[in-house]
C-alpha positions in Angstrom: 0.0 0.0 0.0 1.4 3.4 -1.0 2.0 6.2 1.6 -0.8 8.3 0.0 -3.3 5.5 0.0 -2.4 4.7 3.7 -2.7 8.4 4.7 -6.2 8.6 3.0 -7.3 5.4 4.7 -6.1 6.6 8.1 -7.7 10.0 7.8 -11.0 8.4 6.7 -11.0 6.0 9.6 -10.0 8.7 12.0 -12.0 11.8 11.1 -15.3 10.6 12.5 -13.8 10.4 16.1 -11.3 13.2 15.6 -13.6 16.0 14.4 -13.4 19.3 16.1 -16.5 20.5 18.0 -18.9 22.9 16.3 -18.2 25.6 18.8 -14.6 25.8 17.6 -15.7 25.9 13.9 -18.1 28.7 14.7 -15.5 30.6 16.7 -13.2 30.4 13.7 -15.9 31.8 11.5 -16.4 34.7 13.9 -12.7 35.4 13.9 -12.6 35.4 10.1 -15.6 37.8 9.8 -14.9 41.5 9.5 -18.2 42.3 11.2 -17.6 40.3 14.3 -16.7 41.6 17.8 -15.2 40.2 20.9 -18.8 40.0 22.3 -19.6 37.7 19.4 -16.7 35.4 20.2 -17.7 35.4 23.9 -21.3 34.4 22.9 -20.0 31.5 20.8 -17.7 30.3 23.7 -20.6 30.4 26.0 -22.4 27.8 24.0 -19.9 25.2 25.3 -19.8 25.3 29.2 -16.6 23.2 29.4 -14.7 25.4 27.0 -16.1 28.6 28.7 -14.9 27.2 32.1 -11.4 26.6 30.7 -11.3 30.2 29.3 -12.3 31.6 32.7 -9.7 29.3 34.5 -7.0 30.7 32.2 -8.0 34.4 32.7 -7.9 33.8 36.4 -4.6 31.9 36.4 -1.3 33.2 37.6 -0.3 33.9 34.0 -2.2 37.1 34.1 -2.3 38.0 37.7 -5.4 40.1 37.8 -6.4 41.2 41.3 -10.2 41.0 40.8 -12.0 37.9 39.9 -12.7 37.4 36.2 -16.3 36.1 36.3 -17.7 36.4 32.8 -16.6 35.0 29.5 -16.9 38.4 27.8 -14.5 39.9 30.2 -12.1 36.9 29.9 -12.3 37.3 26.1 -11.4 40.9 26.3 -8.5 40.2 28.7 -7.0 37.4 26.7 -7.6 38.8 23.2 -9.0 37.1 20.1 -5.7 35.2 19.1 -5.2 33.7 22.5 -8.9 32.8 22.8 -8.6 31.0 19.4 -5.4 29.1 20.4 -6.8 28.0 23.7 -10.1 27.0 22.2 -8.1 25.0 19.5 -6.0 23.3 22.1 -9.0 22.4 24.3 -11.0 21.2 21.2 -8.1 18.9 20.1 -7.8 17.6 23.6 -11.5 16.7 23.7 -11.4 15.2 20.2 -8.6 12.7 21.1 -9.9 11.9 24.5 -11.4 8.5 23.4 -8.2 7.3 21.7 -6.7 4.4 23.7 -3.3 2.9 23.3 -0.8 0.6 25.1 2.2 2.8 24.6 1.6 6.0 26.4 -0.9 7.2 29.0 -2.9 10.1 27.7 -2.1 12.3 30.8 1.6 11.7 30.2 1.2 12.6 26.6 -0.5 15.9 27.4 1.9 16.8 30.1 4.9 16.4 27.8 3.0 18.2 25.0 2.4 21.2 27.3 6.0 21.2 28.2 7.0 21.3 24.5 4.6 24.2 24.0 6.2 26.2 26.7 9.7 25.4 25.3 8.6 26.7 21.9 7.2 29.8 23.5 10.2 30.4 25.7 12.6 30.0 22.7 10.5 32.5 20.7 10.4 35.1 23.5 14.1 34.7 23.9 14.5 35.4 20.2 12.6 38.7 20.6 9.4 37.5 18.7 6.4 39.7 19.5 3.6 37.2 19.1 4.5 33.9 20.6 1.0 32.4 21.3 0.9 30.4 18.1 4.3 29.0 18.9 2.9 27.5 22.1 -0.1 25.9 20.4 1.9 24.6 17.5 4.4 23.1 19.9 1.6 21.7 22.1 -0.1 19.9 19.1 3.0 18.8 17.1 2.8 15.2 18.4 -0.9 14.7 17.9 -0.2 12.2 15.0 1.4 9.8 17.4 -1.8 9.3 19.4 -3.5 8.0 16.3 -0.5 5.9 15.2 -0.1 4.5 18.7 -3.8 3.4 18.5 -3.8 2.0 15.0 -0.2 0.6 14.7 0.9 -0.3 18.3 3.4 -2.9 17.3 5.1 -0.8 14.6 5.2 2.2 16.9 6.8 0.1 19.6 9.6 -0.9 17.3 10.0 2.7 16.2 10.1 3.8 19.8 13.1 1.6 20.3 15.1 4.0 18.2 14.2 7.1 20.3 17.7 7.1 21.7 19.1 7.7 18.2 17.1 10.9 17.9 13.8 12.0 16.6 14.7 11.8 13.0 15.6 8.1 13.4 12.3 7.4 15.0 10.3 9.2 12.3 12.4 7.2 9.7 11.5 3.9 11.3 7.8 4.9 11.3 8.1 5.6 7.6 9.7 2.1 7.0 7.3 0.2 9.2 4.0 2.0 8.6 4.4 4.0 5.4 3.9 7.4 7.1 5.2 9.1 10.2 3.5 11.1 13.0 4.5 14.5 11.6 3.0 13.8 8.2 -0.3 12.8 9.8 -0.3 15.8 12.0 0.1 18.0 8.9 -2.8 16.2 7.2 -5.0 16.5 10.3 -4.2 20.3 10.4 -5.1 20.6 6.7 -8.4 18.6 7.0 -9.3 20.6 10.2 -8.6 23.8 8.2 -6.2 25.1 10.8 -4.1 28.1 10.0 -1.6 27.5 7.2 1.3 28.0 9.7 0.3 24.7 11.4 0.3 22.7 8.2 3.6 24.2 7.1 5.2 23.7 10.5 4.4 20.0 10.7 5.2 19.4 7.1 8.6 21.0 7.3 9.4 20.6 11.0 12.5 18.5 10.4 13.7 20.4 7.4 13.0 24.2 8.0 15.5 25.0 5.3 13.0 23.8 2.7 10.7 26.9 3.7 11.2 30.3 2.3 10.6 33.6 4.1 10.4 34.5 7.8 8.2 31.4 8.6 11.4 29.3 8.3 12.8 30.8 11.4 9.6 30.1 13.4 9.8 26.4 12.2 13.5 26.2 13.1 12.6 27.4 16.7 9.9 24.8 16.9 12.3 22.2 15.6 14.7 23.1 18.5 11.8 23.0 21.0 10.7 19.5 19.8 14.2 18.2 19.8 14.8 19.3 23.3 11.4 17.9 24.4 12.1 14.6 22.7 15.7 14.5 24.0 14.6 15.2 27.6 12.0 12.3 27.4 14.9 10.0 26.4 17.0 11.2 29.3 19.7 12.8 27.1 22.0 15.4 28.5 21.5 19.0 27.2 24.8 18.8 25.4 23.8 15.6 23.6 20.5 17.2 22.4 22.4 20.3 21.2 24.7 18.1 19.1 21.8 16.3 17.5 20.2 19.5 16.2 21.5 20.1 12.7 23.7 23.2 12.0 21.2 24.6 9.4 18.5 24.6 12.1 20.6 26.8 14.4 21.5 29.0 11.5 17.9 29.6 10.4 16.7 30.1 13.9 19.5 32.7 14.3 20.0 31.5 17.9 22.9 30.2 19.9 23.0 26.6 20.9 22.6 27.5 24.6 19.0 28.8 23.9 17.6 25.4 24.8 19.0 25.4 28.2 17.6 28.9 28.8 14.2 27.8 27.6 14.3 24.8 29.9 14.9 27.1 32.8 12.1 29.5 31.7 9.5 26.8 31.1 9.2 25.8 34.8 7.3 22.8 36.0 5.0 25.2 37.8 4.0 26.8 34.5 3.5 23.4 32.8 1.5 22.1 35.7 -0.8 25.2 35.5 -1.5 24.9 31.8 -1.9 21.1 32.0 -4.7 21.7 34.6 -6.4 24.2 32.3 -6.3 22.0 29.2 -7.2 18.6 30.7 -9.8 17.1 33.1 -7.2 17.2 35.9 -8.2 14.9 38.7 -5.3 15.6 41.1 -3.0 12.8 40.0 0.0 13.8 38.0 1.5 11.5 35.4 
């Protein structure tokens, strides 16, 4: 079976259970309309009590430090802004969409905790590089590994064999997925982003994450930074030393990112476990037991 046919088959089998909720689709329509206001976005969010609750929790979190309680979705939307509202709604919607996926290779709570950490790494690296708008970097980092949840569920034995190559680096693991399954997790993440009609930056990021030099223009730098974040996240999961992770990141990635190799260490310090824990609680149905 060719990779294209396998991708189509996997997408067809997955989309029914992985569809994004109507409230996110409606919110995106509101954002894309020139006539819509923040009040319109708040009205849409209010249609989903669980999502509205997450928005309120974020507005009241230590990230913003407001002295008075934020008790309405409308005020929360005005505090957070349209882009952050969109990104949080997207993250929460994807989290809900994959909730029913089961697999033998990774606990779902562990998966999300690691994903949140990767998101913070991406954001910290972007902030250290002087980028002004870093929210999208967080969400792209957060969702970069979403393809693995599907592959773990559908191809557990092949993924188990690919995981055995994690110590050789992320590229080696993705290569093994290509050999054993015919597609890898990043390819599937890019296709999901395309089918879900996410911003083009998501599709381009996952398509070119391992080869940012294939992208022209300023977006190449963003993708290179995300590559660094993902490599550090993957390397830390494999218990590699920081120096080992730095050596595994190809020189063109550092050059395109326009960052020194010690940026990863600084990002690890900035993305504290307290921050990761707080966002994990917001994005998941936290029950008090950490992975």
